[in-house]
C-alpha positions as a printed NumPy array, in Angstrom:
array([[-17.282,   5.096,  -8.79 ],
       [-16.466,   1.637,  -7.46 ],
       [-15.027,   0.499,  -4.18 ],
       [-13.192,  -2.159,  -6.176],
       [-10.577,   0.464,  -6.992],
       [-10.675,   2.122,  -3.57 ],
       [ -8.939,   0.589,  -0.587],
       [-11.002,   0.687,   2.583],
       [ -9.643,   2.819,   5.385],
       [ -7.85 ,   0.419,   7.733],
       [ -9.676,   1.62 ,  10.863],
       [-13.098,   1.463,   9.191],
       [-12.335,  -2.083,   8.033],
       [-11.061,  -3.073,  11.478],
       [-14.069,  -1.639,  13.345],
       [-16.44 ,  -3.313,  10.901],
       [-14.729,  -6.663,  11.425],
       [-14.744,  -6.188,  15.189],
       [-18.498,  -5.514,  15.162],
       [-19.095,  -8.575,  12.973],
       [-17.107, -10.835,  15.315],
       [-18.753,  -9.402,  18.421],
       [-22.212,  -9.876,  16.878],
       [-21.641, -13.264,  15.238],
       [-24.027, -15.437,  17.271],
       [-26.631, -12.714,  17.724],
       [-26.633, -11.872,  14.014],
       [-26.861, -15.524,  12.961],
       [-29.943, -15.98 ,  15.129],
       [-31.509, -12.829,  13.646],
       [-30.874, -13.968,  10.082],
       [-32.318, -17.409,  10.833],
       [-35.486, -15.872,  12.217],
       [-35.907, -13.597,   9.207],
       [-35.306, -16.461,   6.773],
       [-37.93 , -18.504,   8.62 ],
       [-40.418, -15.633,   8.326],
       [-39.721, -15.391,   4.6  ],
       [-40.24 , -19.134,   4.12 ],
       [-43.639, -18.881,   5.779],
       [-44.558, -16.347,   3.109],
       [-47.192, -13.637,   2.92 ],
       [-50.163, -15.144,   4.693],
       [-52.81 , -13.7  ,   2.439],
       [-51.912, -16.637,   0.153],
       [-52.955, -18.985,   2.948],
       [-55.644, -17.022,   4.751],
       [-59.085, -18.502,   5.165],
       [-61.677, -16.753,   3.026],
       [-63.103, -14.912,   6.04 ],
       [-59.647, -13.61 ,   7.028],
       [-58.846, -12.391,   3.524],
       [-62.267, -10.799,   3.169],
       [-61.548,  -8.755,   6.299],
       [-58.167,  -7.791,   4.864],
       [-59.561,  -6.172,   1.726],
       [-63.165,  -5.335,   2.68 ],
       [-62.618,  -1.588,   2.258],
       [-60.789,  -1.89 ,  -1.091],
       [-62.236,  -1.103,  -4.493],
       [-63.421,  -4.001,  -6.699],
       [-60.29 ,  -3.616,  -8.848],
       [-58.033,  -3.731,  -5.779],
       [-59.844,  -6.818,  -4.49 ],
       [-59.321,  -8.583,  -7.809],
       [-55.617,  -7.706,  -7.721],
       [-55.207,  -8.842,  -4.108],
       [-56.742, -12.203,  -5.016],
       [-53.863, -12.671,  -7.457],
       [-51.06 , -13.94 ,  -5.276],
       [-48.43 , -13.085,  -7.907],
       [-49.031,  -9.345,  -7.492],
       [-47.34 ,  -7.23 ,  -4.809],
       [-49.213,  -5.51 ,  -2.005],
       [-47.339,  -2.722,  -0.217],
       [-47.957,  -1.814,   3.405],
       [-47.744,   1.907,   4.207],
       [-46.606,   2.827,   7.718],
       [-46.862,   6.59 ,   8.197],
       [-46.089,   9.143,  10.891],
       [-48.49 ,  11.687,   9.376],
       [-50.159,  14.282,  11.522],
       [-51.094,  17.802,  10.504],
       [-49.827,  19.611,  13.591],
       [-46.14 ,  18.962,  12.96 ],
       [-44.526,  20.628,   9.971],
       [-42.206,  17.72 ,   9.14 ],
       [-45.032,  15.183,   8.936],
       [-47.845,  17.276,   7.487],
       [-46.697,  16.663,   3.864],
       [-47.302,  12.914,   4.32 ],
       [-51.068,  13.583,   4.127],
       [-51.02 ,  13.207,   0.337],
       [-48.419,  10.434,   0.054],
       [-50.752,   7.407,   0.414],
       [-52.842,   8.501,  -2.586],
       [-49.685,   8.972,  -4.652],
       [-48.357,   5.58 ,  -3.565],
       [-51.63 ,   3.775,  -4.29 ],
       [-51.88 ,   5.306,  -7.762],
       [-48.277,   4.383,  -8.568],
       [-48.807,   0.819,  -7.318],
       [-52.003,   0.451,  -9.352],
       [-50.166,   1.565, -12.492],
       [-47.711,  -1.288, -11.851],
       [-50.539,  -3.836, -11.548],
       [-50.093,  -3.993,  -7.772],
       [-51.744,  -2.56 ,  -4.681],
       [-50.883,  -0.566,  -1.56 ],
       [-52.769,  -0.372,   1.713],
       [-52.379,   2.018,   4.614],
       [-51.235,  -0.537,   7.185],
       [-51.036,   1.763,  10.168],
       [-50.067,   5.1  ,  11.621],
       [-47.418,   5.672,  14.272],
       [-47.232,   8.558,  16.744],
       [-44.973,  11.472,  15.915],
       [-44.186,  13.988,  18.61 ],
       [-42.006,  17.058,  18.253],
       [-39.236,  17.88 ,  20.688],
       [-39.471,  21.479,  19.496],
       [-43.012,  21.689,  20.885],
       [-42.349,  19.752,  24.1  ],
       [-38.931,  21.275,  24.855],
       [-38.727,  22.037,  28.585],
       [-42.268,  20.722,  29.11 ],
       [-43.536,  17.556,  30.86 ],
       [-44.372,  15.986,  27.494],
       [-40.664,  15.855,  26.645],
       [-40.327,  13.037,  29.158],
       [-42.287,  10.794,  26.755],
       [-40.053,  11.695,  23.825],
       [-37.304,   9.083,  23.987],
       [-39.734,   6.298,  24.857],
       [-41.872,   7.245,  21.857],
       [-39.165,   5.606,  19.718],
       [-39.997,   2.182,  21.129],
       [-43.74 ,   2.882,  20.988],
       [-43.283,   3.647,  17.272],
       [-41.407,   0.367,  16.782],
       [-44.271,  -1.521,  18.427],
       [-46.914,   0.415,  16.467],
       [-45.04 ,  -0.507,  13.274],
       [-45.214,  -4.167,  14.287],
       [-48.955,  -3.893,  14.928],
       [-49.489,  -2.346,  11.509],
       [-47.586,  -5.115,   9.746],
       [-48.871,  -7.959,  11.927],
       [-51.754,  -8.765,   9.554],
       [-49.138, -10.156,   7.148],
       [-50.963,  -8.949,   4.061],
       [-47.86 ,  -7.313,   2.623],
       [-44.991,  -8.139,   0.271],
       [-42.998,  -4.994,   1.162],
       [-43.367,  -1.914,   3.341],
       [-42.981,   1.813,   2.781],
       [-41.985,   3.737,   5.916],
       [-42.978,   7.407,   5.943],
       [-41.085,   9.301,   8.64 ],
       [-38.682,  12.144,   9.241],
       [-38.018,  13.342,  12.743],
       [-36.171,  12.544,  15.912],
       [-37.51 ,   9.284,  17.355],
       [-39.75 ,   8.437,  14.422],
       [-37.179,   7.125,  11.939],
       [-35.228,   5.096,  14.55 ],
       [-38.535,   3.6  ,  15.728],
       [-39.588,   2.771,  12.171],
       [-36.155,   1.226,  11.557],
       [-36.452,  -1.006,  14.64 ],
       [-39.921,  -2.108,  13.498],
       [-38.653,  -2.714,   9.958],
       [-35.791,  -4.819,  11.318],
       [-38.199,  -7.143,  13.127],
       [-40.062,  -7.548,   9.838],
       [-36.732,  -7.87 ,   8.081],
       [-38.002, -10.508,   5.638],
       [-39.932,  -7.695,   3.928],
       [-38.242,  -5.311,   1.513],
       [-38.241,  -1.855,   3.097],
       [-38.3  ,   1.573,   1.468],
       [-37.929,   4.68 ,   3.637],
       [-39.722,   7.674,   2.118],
       [-38.914,  11.177,   3.462],
       [-40.91 ,  14.399,   3.106],
       [-38.005,  16.88 ,   2.917],
       [-37.035,  20.129,   4.67 ],
       [-39.009,  23.368,   4.669],
       [-37.539,  26.265,   2.651],
       [-35.024,  28.456,   4.476],
       [-36.34 ,  31.058,   6.89 ],
       [-34.721,  33.394,   9.432],
       [-30.921,  32.864,   9.429],
       [-29.804,  30.583,  12.248],
       [-27.305,  33.093,  13.637],
       [-30.074,  35.673,  14.066],
       [-32.381,  33.119,  15.701],
       [-29.663,  32.209,  18.231],
       [-29.01 ,  35.913,  18.908],
       [-32.669,  36.601,  19.715],
       [-32.834,  33.566,  22.005],
       [-29.859,  34.776,  24.032],
       [-31.245,  38.321,  24.23 ],
       [-34.494,  36.877,  25.575],
       [-32.587,  34.831,  28.171],
       [-30.922,  38.065,  29.33 ],
       [-34.276,  39.888,  29.478],
       [-33.26 ,  42.329,  26.719],
       [-36.147,  41.445,  24.364],
       [-39.642,  40.275,  25.19 ],
       [-41.699,  37.231,  24.358],
       [-43.271,  38.989,  21.369],
       [-39.89 ,  39.447,  19.689],
       [-38.874,  35.888,  20.55 ],
       [-42.075,  34.408,  19.091],
       [-41.672,  36.467,  15.925],
       [-38.13 ,  35.164,  15.437],
       [-39.14 ,  31.57 ,  16.111],
       [-42.091,  31.854,  13.707],
       [-39.844,  33.171,  10.962],
       [-37.526,  30.196,  11.516],
       [-40.188,  27.458,  11.578],
       [-42.611,  28.762,   9.021],
       [-43.994,  26.147,   6.616],
       [-44.501,  22.417,   5.952],
       [-41.294,  20.381,   6.037],
       [-38.523,  19.459,   8.414],
       [-36.727,  22.122,  10.476],
       [-33.709,  23.227,   8.469],
       [-31.014,  23.055,  11.159],
       [-28.877,  19.914,  11.291],
       [-30.34 ,  18.134,  14.278],
       [-31.648,  14.617,  14.772],
       [-34.337,  14.843,  12.059],
       [-31.976,  15.706,   9.225],
       [-29.323,  13.358,  10.645],
       [-31.956,  10.622,  10.289],
       [-32.378,  11.374,   6.597],
       [-28.652,  11.392,   5.898],
       [-28.177,   8.065,   7.691],
       [-31.042,   6.369,   5.855],
       [-29.463,   7.365,   2.557],
       [-25.965,   6.276,   3.641],
       [-27.416,   2.879,   4.564],
       [-29.084,   2.608,   1.152],
       [-32.644,   2.74 ,   2.516],
       [-33.506,   5.89 ,   0.545],
       [-33.362,   6.482,  -3.168],
       [-30.217,   8.425,  -4.148],
       [-30.542,  12.158,  -3.515],
       [-34.018,  12.001,  -1.981],
       [-33.26 ,  13.132,   1.58 ],
       [-33.303,  16.924,   1.241],
       [-35.765,  17.719,  -1.565],
       [-38.383,  20.221,  -0.374],
       [-41.996,  19.039,   0.031],
       [-44.721,  20.143,  -2.339],
       [-42.433,  20.12 ,  -5.386],
       [-42.706,  18.167,  -8.627],
       [-39.42 ,  16.428,  -7.776],
       [-40.681,  15.253,  -4.382],
       [-43.834,  13.837,  -5.998],
       [-41.776,  12.033,  -8.652],
       [-39.457,  10.53 ,  -6.026],
       [-42.418,   9.193,  -4.045],
       [-43.861,   7.56 ,  -7.169],
       [-40.497,   6.019,  -8.049],
       [-40.025,   4.767,  -4.472],
       [-43.321,   2.906,  -4.806],
       [-42.362,   1.395,  -8.157],
       [-38.942,   0.356,  -6.871],
       [-40.411,  -1.181,  -3.719],
       [-42.579,  -3.385,  -5.955],
       [-39.537,  -4.396,  -8.02 ],
       [-37.793,  -5.378,  -4.769],
       [-40.468,  -7.927,  -3.794],
       [-40.621, -11.641,  -4.515],
       [-43.422, -10.898,  -6.972],
       [-41.319,  -8.176,  -8.592],
       [-38.576, -10.653,  -9.349],
       [-35.702,  -8.963,  -7.455],
       [-36.221,  -9.902,  -3.814],
       [-34.281,  -7.433,  -1.63 ],
       [-35.325,  -7.906,   2.003],
       [-34.251,  -5.559,   4.764],
       [-32.35 ,  -8.274,   6.632],
       [-30.063,  -9.005,   3.677],
       [-29.457,  -5.325,   3.103],
       [-28.706,  -4.045,   6.605],
       [-25.63 ,  -5.64 ,   8.183],
       [-22.585,  -4.374,  10.08 ],
       [-21.3  ,  -2.598,   6.942],
       [-24.463,  -0.517,   6.653],
       [-24.371,   0.32 ,  10.359],
       [-20.732,   1.462,  10.09 ],
       [-21.715,   3.583,   7.079],
       [-24.383,   5.252,   9.208],
       [-21.855,   6.071,  11.943],
       [-19.318,   7.439,   9.445],
       [-21.975,   9.551,   7.734],
       [-23.111,  10.9  ,  11.09 ],
       [-19.547,  11.796,  12.097],
       [-18.536,  13.354,   8.776],
       [-21.627,  15.56 ,   8.848],
       [-21.459,  16.595,  12.522],
       [-24.804,  14.929,  13.199],
       [-26.919,  14.431,  16.268],
       [-25.561,  12.965,  19.492],
       [-28.982,  11.334,  19.953],
       [-27.758,   8.725,  17.512],
       [-25.115,   7.516,  19.935],
       [-28.178,   5.894,  21.525],
       [-30.517,   5.415,  18.571],
       [-27.972,   3.676,  16.349],
       [-27.11 ,   1.241,  19.131],
       [-30.798,   0.36 ,  19.512],
       [-31.306,   0.209,  15.741],
       [-28.297,  -2.069,  15.261],
       [-29.513,  -4.323,  18.088],
       [-32.838,  -4.797,  16.305],
       [-30.869,  -6.25 ,  13.371],
       [-28.781,  -8.526,  15.577],
       [-25.726,  -6.25 ,  15.64 ],
       [-23.88 ,  -5.055,  18.761],
       [-22.585,  -1.501,  18.336],
       [-20.741,   0.344,  21.133],
       [-19.719,   3.882,  22.006],
       [-16.095,   2.836,  21.584],
       [-16.883,   2.065,  17.93 ],
       [-18.064,   5.661,  17.541],
       [-14.838,   6.972,  19.068],
       [-12.615,   4.781,  16.867],
       [-14.451,   5.826,  13.691],
       [-14.517,   9.475,  14.739],
       [-10.718,   9.492,  14.933],
       [-10.414,   8.744,  11.181],
       [-13.543,  10.465,   9.82 ],
       [-12.965,  14.068,   8.712],
       [-15.578,  16.752,   9.341],
       [-16.93 ,  17.743,   5.912],
       [-20.091,  19.734,   6.716],
       [-20.839,  22.957,   8.557],
       [-24.583,  23.229,   8.977],
       [-26.177,  24.902,  12.009],
       [-25.454,  24.432,  14.915],
       [-21.978,  23.537,  13.626],
       [-22.044,  26.533,  11.251],
       [-24.458,  29.212,  10.047],
       [-25.795,  27.506,   6.903],
       [-28.922,  25.34 ,   6.898],
       [-29.678,  22.008,   5.231],
       [-30.96 ,  23.7  ,   2.062],
       [-27.558,  25.385,   1.672],
       [-25.918,  21.98 ,   2.032],
       [-28.18 ,  20.585,  -0.688],
       [-27.323,  23.481,  -3.015],
       [-23.583,  23.16 ,  -2.327],
       [-23.481,  19.584,  -3.618],
       [-25.544,  17.681,  -1.093],
       [-25.501,  13.966,  -0.618],
       [-24.034,  13.05 ,  -4.003],
       [-20.901,  15.093,  -3.284],
       [-20.653,  13.762,   0.268],
       [-20.885,  10.195,  -1.07 ],
       [-18.228,  10.906,  -3.695],
       [-15.775,  12.152,  -1.082],
       [-16.377,   9.454,   1.539],
       [-16.379,   6.607,  -0.977],
       [-13.257,   7.978,  -2.635],
       [-11.461,   8.026,   0.717],
       [-12.464,   4.441,   1.508],
       [-14.534,   5.566,   4.483],
       [-17.825,   3.997,   3.343],
       [-18.624,   0.424,   2.367],
       [-19.657,   0.951,  -1.235],
       [-20.504,  -2.711,  -1.774],
       [-23.679,  -2.808,   0.332],
       [-26.971,  -3.573,  -1.462],
       [-29.494,  -0.737,  -1.632],
       [-33.196,  -0.193,  -2.267],
       [-32.181,   1.41 ,  -5.58 ],
       [-31.202,  -2.01 ,  -6.852],
       [-27.505,  -1.122,  -7.044],
       [-24.667,  -0.957,  -4.579],
       [-23.901,   2.305,  -2.778],
       [-21.454,   3.564,  -5.407],
       [-24.46 ,   4.633,  -7.52 ],
       [-25.323,   7.191,  -4.829],
       [-22.875,   9.714,  -6.239],
       [-25.786,  10.419,  -8.606],
       [-28.649,  12.827,  -7.987],
       [-32.171,  12.962,  -9.438],
       [-33.354,  15.254, -12.246],
       [-36.602,  15.623, -14.168],
       [-36.394,  15.371, -17.948],
       [-39.735,  16.02 , -19.652],
       [-41.445,  14.977, -16.429],
       [-39.491,  11.729, -16.193],
       [-37.179,  10.993, -13.269],
       [-33.556,  10.278, -14.191],
       [-30.297,  10.139, -12.229],
       [-27.076,  11.846, -13.319],
       [-23.688,  12.183, -11.668],
       [-23.598,  14.949,  -9.079],
       [-20.987,  17.712,  -8.807],
       [-17.345,  16.745,  -8.485],
       [-16.51 ,  19.903,  -6.535],
       [-18.285,  21.648,  -3.688],
       [-20.103,  24.786,  -4.76 ],
       [-19.629,  26.356,  -1.313],
       [-16.62 ,  25.28 ,   0.711],
       [-17.852,  27.204,   3.741],
       [-20.628,  24.583,   3.961],
       [-19.285,  21.414,   2.335],
       [-15.644,  20.45 ,   1.884],
       [-13.583,  17.655,   0.318],
       [-11.727,  15.068,   2.374],
       [ -8.443,  16.699,   1.338],
       [ -9.274,  19.99 ,   3.12 ],
       [-11.856,  19.201,   5.82 ],
       [-13.157,  21.54 ,   8.481],
       [-11.473,  19.231,  11.013],
       [ -9.508,  16.004,  10.678],
       [-11.9  ,  14.059,  12.935],
       [-15.62 ,  13.686,  13.447],
       [-15.576,  15.59 ,  16.711],
       [-17.402,  12.955,  18.761],
       [-15.667,  11.468,  21.773],
       [-16.514,   9.133,  24.618],
       [-15.817,  10.787,  27.974],
       [-14.369,   8.544,  30.688],
       [-13.375,   9.005,  34.301],
       [-14.577,   8.643,  37.846],
       [-17.9  ,  10.264,  36.882],
       [-18.755,   7.408,  34.518],
       [-18.981,   7.376,  30.736],
       [-20.704,   9.829,  28.425],
       [-20.397,  11.353,  24.981],
       [-19.465,  14.825,  23.814],
       [-19.749,  16.513,  20.428],
       [-17.224,  19.27 ,  19.876],
       [-17.792,  20.129,  16.208],
       [-19.438,  23.411,  17.258],
       [-17.183,  24.028,  20.286],
       [-14.219,  26.347,  19.774],
       [-10.823,  24.915,  20.721],
       [-10.377,  27.373,  23.59 ],
       [-13.594,  26.115,  25.236],
       [-12.866,  22.383,  25.108],
       [-11.089,  22.128,  28.464],
       [-12.899,  23.403,  31.549],
       [-11.865,  22.93 ,  35.182],
       [-14.223,  24.589,  37.625],
       [-16.458,  24.092,  40.666],
       [-19.741,  22.344,  39.969],
       [-23.219,  23.67 ,  40.567],
       [-25.65 ,  20.786,  40.887],
       [-29.311,  20.75 ,  39.859],
       [-31.735,  17.847,  40.022],
       [-34.226,  19.592,  37.747],
       [-33.478,  21.731,  34.696],
       [-36.03 ,  24.346,  35.792],
       [-33.913,  25.157,  38.854],
       [-31.158,  26.627,  36.709],
       [-33.177,  29.625,  35.52 ],
       [-33.424,  31.089,  39.035],
       [-29.723,  30.547,  39.695],
       [-28.84 ,  32.274,  36.424],
       [-31.114,  35.255,  37.054],
       [-29.771,  35.733,  40.581],
       [-26.196,  35.96 ,  39.267],
       [-25.163,  32.841,  41.157],
       [-23.664,  31.371,  37.984],
       [-21.616,  34.427,  36.967],
       [-18.326,  32.569,  37.363],
       [-16.379,  29.672,  35.964],
       [-18.764,  26.779,  36.489],
       [-19.59 ,  23.252,  35.407],
       [-23.34 ,  22.871,  35.574],
       [-24.423,  19.345,  36.528],
       [-28.036,  18.364,  35.852],
       [-28.599,  14.851,  37.153],
       [-31.512,  12.449,  37.668],
       [-32.371,  12.996,  34.001],
       [-31.673,   9.474,  32.713],
       [-34.116,   6.986,  31.137],
       [-35.053,   5.338,  34.452],
       [-35.44 ,   8.635,  36.292],
       [-37.704,  10.562,  33.946],
       [-37.371,   9.265,  30.381],
       [-34.193,  11.233,  29.563],
       [-35.591,  14.533,  28.236],
       [-33.586,  16.928,  26.101],
       [-32.269,  19.892,  28.059],
       [-32.088,  22.624,  25.418],
       [-33.841,  24.99 ,  27.799],
       [-30.378,  25.36 ,  29.359],
       [-28.591,  26.305,  26.13 ],
       [-29.279,  30.076,  26.054],
       [-28.225,  30.507,  29.713],
       [-24.994,  28.578,  29.219],
       [-24.272,  30.479,  26.014],
       [-24.688,  33.829,  27.78 ],
       [-22.304,  32.785,  30.563],
       [-19.706,  31.726,  28.016],
       [-20.122,  35.006,  26.127],
       [-19.466,  36.85 ,  29.381],
       [-16.004,  35.291,  29.425],
       [-16.555,  32.489,  31.911],
       [-15.346,  28.913,  31.51 ],
       [-18.575,  26.921,  31.282],
       [-19.556,  23.296,  30.656],
       [-22.521,  20.988,  31.167],
       [-22.497,  17.44 ,  32.544],
       [-25.729,  15.447,  32.591],
       [-27.239,  11.988,  32.39 ],
       [-29.901,  13.577,  30.173],
       [-29.798,  14.525,  26.502],
       [-28.898,  17.597,  24.441],
       [-29.553,  16.09 ,  20.974],
       [-28.519,  17.255,  17.532],
       [-28.627,  20.934,  18.353],
       [-25.748,  20.668,  20.825],
       [-24.002,  23.993,  20.522],
       [-20.94 ,  26.013,  21.432],
       [-20.788,  25.039,  25.13 ],
       [-19.036,  21.706,  25.844],
       [-21.573,  19.191,  27.12 ],
       [-20.804,  15.686,  28.363],
       [-24.164,  14.009,  28.038],
       [-25.846,  10.585,  28.36 ],
       [-23.664,   9.951,  31.419],
       [-23.862,   6.307,  32.444],
       [-24.704,   4.785,  34.783],
       [-27.379,   7.402,  35.408],
       [-27.645,   8.962,  38.861],
       [-30.806,   7.026,  39.749],
       [-29.044,   3.765,  38.906],
       [-26.158,   4.372,  41.308],
       [-24.108,   6.396,  38.844],
       [-21.241,   8.485,  40.238],
       [-22.961,  11.77 ,  39.357],
       [-24.986,  11.063,  42.502],
       [-21.761,  11.38 ,  44.571],
       [-21.011,  14.93 ,  43.455],
       [-21.526,  17.8  ,  45.861],
       [-21.798,  21.521,  45.137],
       [-18.355,  23.096,  44.936],
       [-16.467,  19.928,  43.924],
       [-13.84 ,  20.703,  41.302],
       [-14.399,  18.817,  38.054],
       [-12.141,  18.782,  35.021],
       [-13.716,  18.223,  31.607],
       [-11.161,  17.682,  28.849],
       [-12.908,  17.086,  25.539],
       [ -9.589,  16.726,  23.718],
       [ -8.401,  13.897,  25.97 ],
       [-11.876,  12.422,  26.493],
       [-11.652,  12.613,  30.271],
       [-14.118,  13.74 ,  32.936],
       [-12.853,  13.671,  36.505],
       [-14.034,  14.893,  39.879],
       [-10.938,  16.204,  41.667],
       [-11.838,  14.549,  44.94 ],
       [ -9.504,  12.455,  47.097],
       [-10.127,   8.793,  46.118],
       [-10.686,   7.662,  49.704],
       [-13.174,  10.485,  50.29 ],
       [-14.857,   9.723,  46.966],
       [-15.215,   6.063,  47.87 ],
       [-16.945,   6.924,  51.175],
       [-19.349,   9.446,  49.641],
       [-23.03 ,   8.483,  49.904],
       [-25.239,   8.576,  46.832],
       [-27.632,  11.515,  46.716],
       [-31.347,  10.942,  46.365],
       [-33.942,  13.042,  44.568],
       [-37.708,  13.284,  44.815],
       [-38.82 ,  12.232,  41.33 ],
       [-42.549,  11.791,  41.946],
       [-43.4  ,  14.998,  40.069],
       [-41.796,  13.507,  36.938],
       [-44.034,  10.464,  36.933],
       [-47.588,  11.822,  36.926],
       [-49.447,  14.031,  34.48 ],
       [-49.337,  14.498,  30.706],
       [-49.542,  10.726,  30.348],
       [-46.284,  10.055,  32.164],
       [-47.914,   7.58 ,  34.551],
       [-48.541,   5.297,  31.544],
       [-44.804,   4.946,  31.025],
       [-43.848,   3.62 ,  34.449],
       [-43.124,   0.215,  32.949],
       [-40.866,   1.774,  30.323],
       [-38.871,   3.636,  32.973],
       [-38.481,   0.396,  34.916],
       [-37.286,  -1.581,  31.872],
       [-35.106,   1.066,  30.249],
       [-31.483,   0.233,  29.525],
       [-28.772,   2.842,  30.009],
       [-27.787,   5.325,  27.336],
       [-24.74 ,   3.278,  26.4  ],
       [-27.019,   0.3  ,  25.631],
       [-29.407,   2.403,  23.543],
       [-31.9  ,   3.368,  26.292],
       [-34.406,   0.859,  24.919],
       [-37.014,  -1.252,  26.698],
       [-36.863,  -4.434,  24.632],
       [-34.187,  -6.285,  26.586],
       [-31.847,  -7.086,  23.731],
       [-34.308,  -9.155,  21.629],
       [-32.22 , -12.335,  21.261],
       [-30.677, -12.243,  24.743],
       [-32.776, -15.044,  26.231],
       [-32.416, -17.353,  23.232],
       [-28.675, -16.731,  23.037],
       [-28.307, -17.503,  26.747],
       [-30.254, -20.718,  26.195],
       [-27.919, -21.678,  23.346],
       [-24.855, -20.995,  25.482],
       [-26.275, -23.158,  28.301],
       [-27.056, -25.966,  25.876],
       [-23.515, -25.879,  24.486],
       [-22.07 , -25.87 ,  28.012],
       [-24.218, -28.87 ,  28.966],
       [-23.149, -30.725,  25.824],
       [-19.479, -30.007,  26.57 ],
       [-19.953, -31.252,  30.125]])
């Protein structure tokens, strides 16, 4: 398939052009910096003998001889391996596979550094969750530390889950002169059906089953090495990396521990070497990832019903590559991107069912055919994106790619553009006198998308449990959980609230959630306007709300309004909250500087200050002085 014969969707083309124009100066500065880094070269060619000796002291004699040859490639491995978390445990064996594959190519690979990988599933509702979002930027910095020795001609990034892949991407972007290959581990095999898991969780919230039954259900769901199989942030990460051409075709959702997964890891190593200067086909990250790739990531996210976390992560990721992406870009693209996937929480199937129904190759075929993806972007595969309608197969132990299915094998899970589950991506920016936020409605039934009700305000998610158990919330209600933004407490996910809200909705009440915190990729059947900005601690209007105020949430219109007389609203003081308990214990005191520096959700909730902002301001001042 070729985009040469497919006309780009007019809105996709327009949004892409708008991003390019908006980012022009910032992107030019980024590209200049990356070109300068490339011109300086890999420093092992220039290192003093003592420096180079330190760089390969632990290598075998053969590896040392190869590293002395400056025309061979040396790959840096950045890995999120740890053996506690199922998604990252398979990475334990990857470095040995990579090193053997590199050696067979006459090159080398070194483990450049590890990055932290925490699991929101483990920390959900716990103090550790308040480190979760900031771990993304820690991972970016740890990536930079690992690559700072400048011994490498390319880098392999081993990561899967929520903040890990965005953090690796940000780090890769700042080393954009290096070719980058993202190498996933794959999802665990299917376990307890998602519908049954959700049912047990709600029964537990109502006190109808005990902790033993709940733990049994959870253990049957999350049961082996590999990524969780629901379609949350982790699997959204994998889809986006492939849509941006940073994965090999069809590699995102192959289970770990299989012959195919091993073969893909070997091929990724070989291809990364081919992509280096020494390999003869230099394909650096900075020439591969531009506004077209970022738009592809947004379209892929929307078409698949992916994680709302990426309304922040993608903004931060784009910024690292000198590109300014906004929430309004998401809304514009959502309006023309059909919903093609139903994977839990948007449906009952899991990611393995999606893979069996046609997977990424079919999704690519449909989106490229509709002109919704930029097929002309360069990829790590050495082709443009149109080759990604292929999927990998093993023939006599050798990896080959063949065209994937032309029709979905299960239209309850994966549909063509002609008959989508919904005509839009189901993601909308919410606007009104309560600020701006985002809402995902792909799992929200039409009859639940408009809620007008009195608010019940909480400044801590743990307060809601008591109110639910006392029956105080047995009514139409919009639950507001505020002081949950990046500056307040690191913006934790609030999935602890999901079972309670689901029970209230099942009892026939009109229910919604409004928060300056997060709900992530597992946002479910209750409408939730999240990432509200400015956050309450930063003078956001959520701090003006009082218990009993009537609020109208209209997900169809994208509006969120407190029905309070404007003059009264203007005079309202901002509420305060005692946040000291959020800032101490479980390492949270170490992140005080991050909370102080954090941008709002609409700016990506990062702590890096926009990278080029100071230099761009200096350029503007210089131009102004010259004009004067």
